[in-house]
C-alpha positions as CSV (number, residue, x, y, z in Angstrom):
1,X,0.0,0.0,0.0
2,X,1.4,3.4,-1.0
3,X,1.8,5.9,1.7
4,X,-0.4,9.1,1.6
5,X,1.5,12.3,1.6
6,X,0.1,14.5,4.4
7,X,1.1,18.1,3.5
8,X,0.6,20.3,6.5
9,X,-0.2,24.0,5.6
10,X,-1.4,27.1,7.2
11,X,-3.5,29.6,5.2
12,X,-1.4,32.5,4.2
13,X,-3.0,35.2,6.3
14,X,-0.7,38.2,6.8
15,X,0.5,38.3,10.4
16,X,-0.3,34.6,10.9
17,X,1.9,32.8,8.4
18,X,5.7,32.5,8.5
19,X,5.8,34.8,11.5
20,X,9.6,34.4,12.0
21,X,10.0,36.1,8.6
22,X,7.9,39.1,9.5
23,X,10.8,41.1,10.9
24,X,12.6,41.0,7.5
25,X,9.6,41.0,5.1
26,X,6.6,42.4,7.0
27,X,3.3,40.6,7.5
28,X,2.4,40.8,3.8
29,X,5.8,39.7,2.5
30,X,6.0,36.8,4.9
31,X,2.5,35.7,3.8
32,X,3.4,36.0,0.2
33,X,6.5,33.8,0.7
34,X,4.4,31.2,2.6
35,X,1.8,31.2,-0.3
36,X,4.6,30.5,-2.8
37,X,6.1,27.8,-0.6
38,X,2.7,26.0,-0.2
39,X,2.0,26.2,-4.0
40,X,5.5,25.0,-4.8
41,X,5.3,22.1,-2.3
42,X,1.9,21.1,-3.6
43,X,3.2,21.0,-7.2
44,X,6.1,18.8,-6.0
45,X,3.7,16.4,-4.2
46,X,1.5,16.2,-7.3
47,X,4.5,15.4,-9.5
48,X,5.5,12.5,-7.2
49,X,2.4,10.6,-8.2
50,X,1.7,9.6,-4.6
51,X,-1.7,9.9,-3.1
52,X,-1.9,13.1,-0.9
53,X,-4.1,15.3,1.2
54,X,-3.5,18.8,2.4
55,X,-4.0,19.1,6.1
56,X,-5.2,22.7,6.5
57,X,-5.4,25.2,9.4
58,X,-5.9,28.9,9.7
59,X,-9.0,29.3,7.5
60,X,-12.1,27.3,6.4
61,X,-11.5,24.5,4.0
62,X,-13.5,26.4,1.4
63,X,-10.8,29.1,1.4
64,X,-8.1,26.5,0.7
65,X,-10.2,25.0,-2.1
66,X,-10.7,28.5,-3.6
67,X,-7.0,29.1,-3.4
68,X,-5.5,25.7,-4.4
69,X,-8.4,24.2,-6.4
70,X,-11.3,22.0,-5.7
71,X,-9.4,18.9,-6.8
72,X,-7.0,19.2,-3.8
73,X,-8.1,16.7,-1.1
74,X,-8.4,18.7,2.1
75,X,-8.4,17.7,5.8
76,X,-8.8,20.0,8.8
77,X,-5.8,19.7,11.1
78,X,-7.9,20.1,14.2
79,X,-6.7,21.5,17.5
80,X,-3.8,20.9,19.8
81,X,-0.1,21.3,19.4
82,X,1.8,20.0,16.3
83,X,2.3,16.6,18.0
84,X,-1.5,16.2,18.5
85,X,-2.2,17.2,14.9
86,X,0.5,14.8,13.5
87,X,-0.8,12.0,15.6
88,X,-4.2,12.1,14.0
89,X,-2.8,11.2,10.5
90,X,-3.2,7.6,9.6
91,X,-0.5,5.3,8.2
92,X,1.2,4.6,6.0
93,X,2.0,8.3,5.6
94,X,4.6,10.8,4.7
95,X,4.3,13.8,6.9
96,X,5.5,17.0,5.3
97,X,5.6,20.7,5.9
98,X,5.5,23.4,3.2
99,X,8.8,25.2,4.0
100,X,11.5,23.2,2.1
101,X,12.1,24.8,-1.3
102,X,14.6,22.2,-2.3
103,X,12.1,19.3,-2.0
104,X,11.7,17.3,-5.2
105,X,9.4,14.4,-6.2
106,X,12.5,12.1,-5.8
107,X,12.6,12.8,-2.0
108,X,9.0,11.7,-1.7
109,X,9.3,8.6,-3.9
110,X,12.5,7.6,-2.0
111,X,10.6,7.9,1.3
112,X,7.8,5.8,-0.1
113,X,10.2,3.2,-1.3
114,X,11.9,3.1,2.1
115,X,8.6,2.5,3.8
116,X,8.2,-0.7,1.7
117,X,11.2,-2.2,3.5
118,X,11.2,-0.4,6.9
119,X,9.1,1.4,9.4
120,X,10.4,5.0,9.3
121,X,12.0,7.4,6.8
122,X,13.3,10.7,7.9
123,X,14.4,13.8,5.8
124,X,16.6,15.7,8.2
125,X,16.5,19.5,8.1
126,X,19.7,21.4,8.4
127,X,18.3,23.3,11.4
128,X,18.1,20.2,13.6
129,X,14.5,19.2,12.8
130,X,13.1,17.2,10.0
131,X,11.4,18.2,6.8
132,X,9.8,14.8,6.2
133,X,8.7,11.9,8.4
134,X,7.6,8.7,6.7
135,X,5.7,6.1,8.8
136,X,4.7,2.6,7.8
137,X,2.6,2.5,10.9
138,X,1.4,4.9,13.5
139,X,4.1,5.7,16.1
140,X,2.4,8.2,18.5
141,X,5.4,8.1,20.8
142,X,7.3,10.3,18.3
143,X,4.8,13.2,18.8
144,X,4.2,13.3,22.6
145,X,6.1,16.0,24.6
146,X,8.4,16.8,21.6
147,X,10.3,20.2,21.8
148,X,8.8,21.4,18.5
149,X,10.5,24.3,16.8
150,X,13.9,23.6,18.4
151,X,17.2,22.4,17.1
152,X,16.8,19.2,19.1
153,X,13.7,17.7,17.3
154,X,15.7,15.4,15.1
155,X,18.0,14.2,17.8
156,X,15.1,13.5,20.2
157,X,13.2,11.7,17.4
158,X,16.2,9.5,16.7
159,X,16.6,8.8,20.4
160,X,13.0,7.7,20.7
161,X,13.4,5.4,17.7
162,X,16.5,3.8,19.2
163,X,14.6,3.1,22.4
164,X,12.1,1.2,20.3
165,X,14.8,-0.5,18.3
166,X,13.6,1.1,15.1
167,X,16.3,2.0,12.5
168,X,15.1,4.8,10.2
169,X,16.0,5.2,6.6
170,X,17.7,8.7,6.4
171,X,17.1,10.8,3.3
172,X,19.5,13.6,2.2
173,X,19.5,16.7,4.5
174,X,17.7,19.8,3.2
175,X,17.4,23.4,4.3
176,X,14.1,24.8,5.3
177,X,12.9,28.4,5.0
178,X,12.0,29.6,8.5
179,X,14.2,32.5,9.3
180,X,15.2,35.7,7.5
181,X,18.8,34.3,7.0
182,X,17.3,31.3,5.2
183,X,16.0,33.6,2.4
184,X,19.5,34.1,1.0
185,X,19.3,30.5,-0.3
186,X,16.2,31.1,-2.4
187,X,16.1,34.7,-3.8
188,X,13.3,33.6,-6.2
189,X,11.0,33.6,-3.2
190,X,11.5,37.3,-2.8
191,X,10.0,38.1,-6.2
């Protein structure tokens, strides 16, 4: 069974999207970059050929459908912290954010292939987190009391997997676009 890509995305409302970019770009600029990142990531997911759903927050699903098209499968993320929202996704799945401009369909298909042979695939982010988490089955222990948004997320995830004697397949590291300094890597996002 092919994993479903669960693309997590916030609606690009100025002041609510990509808030760490606001000091450099202002609320409108940060929202514009976020909009571009979501659209770019969605195109990458489509090109992978894998089944997918966009897990939405920050606006009614109708607003997402108007923005991205009625053909995009939409799921409400629901409440709680990031861990609670990730836990609600079924398996097999590839959990993905929309802030990695270097993501290609090859990364997604490699994660899907890894899940045929193993339980977990991880795309490490250069900032100490991960940009992709592939799960052959639900592993809620990966999401409980996790220090989200810190440089220790990947390290903590790997430690928890070791405790369960699960060896993840590691994809190539990629940079994400969270902070003003990250924008230097992708000038095309600045228009």
